[in-house]
C-alpha positions in Angstrom: 4.0 8.2 -6.4 2.1 8.7 -3.1 -1.3 10.4 -3.1 0.1 13.5 -1.3 2.8 13.8 -3.9 0.3 13.4 -6.8 -1.7 16.3 -5.3 1.3 18.5 -4.9 1.1 18.5 -1.1 3.9 18.4 1.4 5.2 14.9 1.8 7.6 13.1 4.1 8.9 9.6 5.0 5.3 8.3 5.0 5.4 8.6 1.2 8.2 6.0 1.3 5.9 3.8 3.4 3.3 4.1 0.7 5.8 3.1 -1.9 6.7 0.1 0.1 3.0 -0.8 0.1 3.0 -0.6 -3.7 6.0 -2.8 -3.9 4.4 -5.3 -1.5 1.2 -5.2 -3.5 3.2 -6.1 -6.7 5.2 -8.8 -4.9 2.1 -10.6 -3.4 -0.3 -10.1 -6.3 2.0 -10.3 -9.3 0.4 -7.1 -10.6 0.7 -3.4 -10.0 -2.2 -1.9 -8.0 -3.0 0.6 -10.8 -2.4 0.7 -14.5 -3.0 3.2 -17.3 -1.7 6.4 -18.8 0.3 8.8 -16.5 -2.6 11.1 -15.7 -4.9 8.2 -15.0 -2.3 6.7 -12.7 -2.1 9.9 -10.7 -5.8 9.9 -10.2 -5.9 6.3 -9.3 -3.3 6.8 -6.6 -5.2 9.8 -5.2 -8.5 7.8 -5.2 -6.9 4.7 -3.7 -9.3 2.1 -4.9 -6.9 -0.8 -5.5 -8.5 -4.2 -5.3 -7.3 -5.9 -2.1 -4.4 -8.2 -2.8 -6.2 -11.3 -1.5 -8.9 -10.7 -4.1 -6.3 -10.5 -6.9 -4.5 -13.6 -5.8 -6.6 -15.8 -3.6 -3.6 -17.6 -2.1 -2.7 -14.4 -0.2 -3.8 -14.4 3.4 -6.3 -11.6 4.2 -4.1 -10.4 7.1 -1.3 -9.8 4.6 -3.7 -8.0 2.3 -4.8 -5.8 5.2 -1.2 -4.9 6.0 -0.6 -3.9 2.4 -3.8 -1.7 2.5 -2.5 0.0 5.7 0.8 0.7 3.9 -1.1 2.1 0.9 -3.7 4.2 2.8 -4.5 7.3 0.8 -4.8 9.5 3.9 -1.3 9.8 5.2 -2.7 9.8 8.8 -4.3 6.4 8.2 -1.0 4.9 7.0 1.5 3.2 9.3 3.5 6.2 10.5 7.1 4.9 11.0 9.2 2.1 9.7 9.3 0.8 13.3 5.5 0.5 13.1 5.9 -1.3 9.7 8.4 -3.8 11.2 6.1 -4.5 14.2 3.1 -5.0 11.9 5.1 -7.4 9.7 6.1 -9.4 12.8 2.6 -9.5 14.0 1.3 -10.7 10.6 4.0 -13.4 10.5 3.0 -14.7 13.9 -0.6 -14.9 12.9 -0.2 -16.6 9.5 2.6 -19.0 10.3 
């Protein structure tokens, strides 16, 4: 659940971008960014203090970790805004880490 959904605010396609970030976090780290009881999970998503992926799994490139952080930004305006931006960011990271 995106932070804006957890707070009962209006949400849009950027909530899906947040969800993609959570999926990417799990794929790269092997762990979910937040764990706990349902209410605790809601607050953790609102606070957005997930440990960076490269700190959870040291084989992850920090550039990849930064991309995941951008996808999971708590403030919807700090998040990547469109899937086109997401695709461009992924291409850019791939060029830099390959």
